[in-house]
N, C-alpha and C positions, 0 to 999 in steps of 0.2 A: 705223667703230666695230665692234667684235666683240661681237655680241649673244649669242653662245653662252656668254660668260663672265659675263653678268649674270643675276640672278634666282636662283630656287631650283634646286637640283640635280635631275636627273631621277630619278624613283623606279624601282624594279624593274618590269619589264614584266608578270610573271605574278603580281603581288600579289593579284589579284582571284580567283584560283582557290582552291578548297578544298585544304587540305593533305593530306587523307586520300585523295585520288584518285591513282592511279598515274600516273606521268609517261610520256612517250612512250618506248617501248622497254623499259619495265619489265615483268617477268613478270606474267602475269595471275593474279589471286587469285580464283578462282571460288568457293571455299568461303566466303570472307569476304562476298562479294556475296550469295550465297544465304542466309547467316545474317542479313544485314541486311534482305533482302527478306522473309524469314519473320517477323522481328520486326516489321517494318512492317505486314505483313498481319494479324498477331495484334493489334496495337494498333488497327488500323482496324476489325477485327471487334468488339473489345471496346467501342470507342466507338460503333459502330452498335447494339450490343445495349443499351448504357446509354441511348442516345437513344431506342430503341424502348420501353424499359421506363418511362422516365419523365421 
């Protein structure tokens, strides 16, 4: 019996990766990464100040 023909079809292998990440061999986007990091730091600092105030 050929078990490869029964059951559900196989899903794509990289479906668990985030789509906004550059793939292997893609050019690096340093400016976009720096902007994301700066925005994250600003949100973290604002949250820390809000928690400190009250």
